[in-house]
C-alpha positions as CSV (number, residue, x, y, z in Angstrom):
1,Q,-7.6,-17.7,3.0
2,V,-7.0,-14.0,2.3
3,Q,-5.5,-12.6,-0.9
4,L,-4.3,-9.1,-1.6
5,M,-4.3,-8.2,-5.3
6,E,-2.4,-5.1,-6.4
7,S,-2.7,-3.1,-9.5
8,G,-1.0,0.0,-10.8
9,G,2.7,0.8,-11.1
10,G,4.7,1.2,-14.2
11,L,7.2,3.6,-15.8
12,V,6.8,7.3,-15.2
13,Q,8.9,10.4,-15.8
14,P,10.1,12.5,-12.8
15,G,7.4,14.8,-11.7
16,G,4.7,12.4,-12.9
17,S,2.0,10.6,-11.0
18,L,0.8,7.0,-10.5
19,R,-1.9,5.4,-8.5
20,H,-1.8,2.0,-6.8
21,S,-4.7,0.0,-5.6
22,C,-4.8,-3.2,-3.5
23,A,-8.0,-5.2,-3.0
24,A,-8.4,-7.8,-0.3
25,S,-10.5,-10.9,-1.0
26,G,-11.3,-14.2,0.7
27,T,-13.0,-15.0,4.0
28,F,-12.4,-12.8,7.0
29,F,-14.2,-10.8,9.6
30,S,-12.6,-7.3,9.2
31,I,-9.5,-5.5,8.2
32,N,-7.7,-3.2,10.7
33,A,-4.7,-1.2,9.5
34,M,-3.6,-1.2,5.9
35,A,-0.3,0.0,4.6
36,W,2.0,0.4,1.7
37,Y,5.7,-0.6,1.8
38,R,8.4,-0.3,-0.8
39,Q,11.7,-2.0,-1.5
40,G,14.2,-0.1,-3.7
41,P,17.2,-1.7,-5.5
42,G,19.6,-2.9,-2.8
43,N,17.5,-1.6,0.0
44,Q,15.4,-3.2,2.7
45,R,11.7,-3.0,2.6
46,E,10.5,0.2,4.2
47,L,7.1,1.5,5.4
48,V,5.7,4.2,3.1
49,A,2.3,5.0,4.6
50,T,-0.4,3.5,6.9
51,I,-4.1,4.0,7.3
52,T,-6.2,2.8,10.2
53,S,-9.7,1.4,10.0
54,G,-10.8,4.8,11.2
55,G,-9.0,6.6,8.5
56,R,-6.0,8.0,10.4
57,T,-2.9,8.2,8.2
58,N,0.8,8.3,8.7
59,Y,3.6,8.8,6.1
60,L,7.3,8.3,5.7
61,D,8.9,11.7,5.9
62,F,10.3,11.4,2.4
63,V,6.8,11.0,0.8
64,Q,4.9,13.4,3.1
65,G,3.0,15.9,0.9
66,R,3.5,13.9,-2.3
67,F,1.8,10.6,-1.6
68,T,-1.7,10.0,-0.3
69,I,-3.0,6.8,1.2
70,S,-6.8,6.2,1.3
71,R,-9.1,3.3,1.6
72,D,-12.6,2.1,0.7
73,S,-13.6,-0.1,3.5
74,A,-16.8,-1.3,1.7
75,R,-14.5,-2.6,-1.1
76,N,-11.7,-3.8,1.2
77,T,-9.4,-1.7,-0.9
78,V,-6.5,0.6,-0.2
79,Y,-5.0,3.1,-2.6
80,L,-1.8,5.0,-2.9
81,Q,-1.8,8.1,-5.0
82,M,1.8,9.1,-5.8
83,N,2.5,12.6,-7.1
84,S,5.6,14.5,-7.9
85,L,7.5,11.3,-8.3
86,K,11.3,11.3,-8.0
87,P,13.9,8.7,-9.3
88,E,14.4,7.8,-5.6
89,D,10.9,6.5,-5.5
90,T,11.8,3.7,-7.9
91,A,11.0,0.5,-6.0
92,V,8.6,-2.4,-5.8
93,Y,5.6,-1.4,-3.8
94,Y,3.8,-3.8,-1.6
95,C,0.5,-3.5,0.2
96,N,-0.1,-5.0,3.6
97,A,-3.3,-5.6,5.6
98,A,-3.8,-6.6,9.2
99,V,-6.8,-8.9,9.0
100,V,-9.1,-10.2,11.7
101,R,-10.1,-13.5,10.4
102,F,-12.7,-14.6,13.0
103,S,-15.4,-12.6,14.8
104,W,-14.6,-14.5,18.0
105,S,-10.9,-13.6,18.0
106,R,-8.9,-10.3,18.0
107,T,-5.9,-11.9,16.5
108,R,-4.7,-10.0,13.5
109,Y,-3.0,-11.8,10.6
110,S,-0.6,-9.9,8.3
111,Y,-1.0,-10.4,4.5
112,W,1.0,-9.0,1.6
113,G,0.2,-8.2,-1.9
114,Q,2.3,-9.5,-4.7
115,G,4.2,-6.3,-5.3
116,T,4.1,-3.9,-8.2
117,R,7.1,-2.2,-9.7
118,V,7.4,1.6,-10.1
119,T,10.2,3.0,-12.2
120,V,10.8,6.8,-12.2
121,S,13.1,7.7,-15.0
122,S,13.4,10.1,-17.9
């Protein structure tokens, strides 16, 4: 089985910064794309940023220029650096990984972290 364990999050004032990390563990062959999602109060879960196995990134327009996604493939870990935080960024943040479990199959399985809460408030 595969587990994604998140850390980071917390309470921060507007304009502040936070960093999330998410580490994959368990038995698998490789990890393809990794991503961060968020779900704000009363909202649906939305995609924040993605990063491919080759390092190509993509961002939600609202976080472009403020958030940076990165990964350490050797550690099976993805990061989300969040700068210039706004109250609208308040949400539970989830990491996601597309995992290839077996070397003989290209099937990718989607796994989620447990979620970490970010509150941006003065």
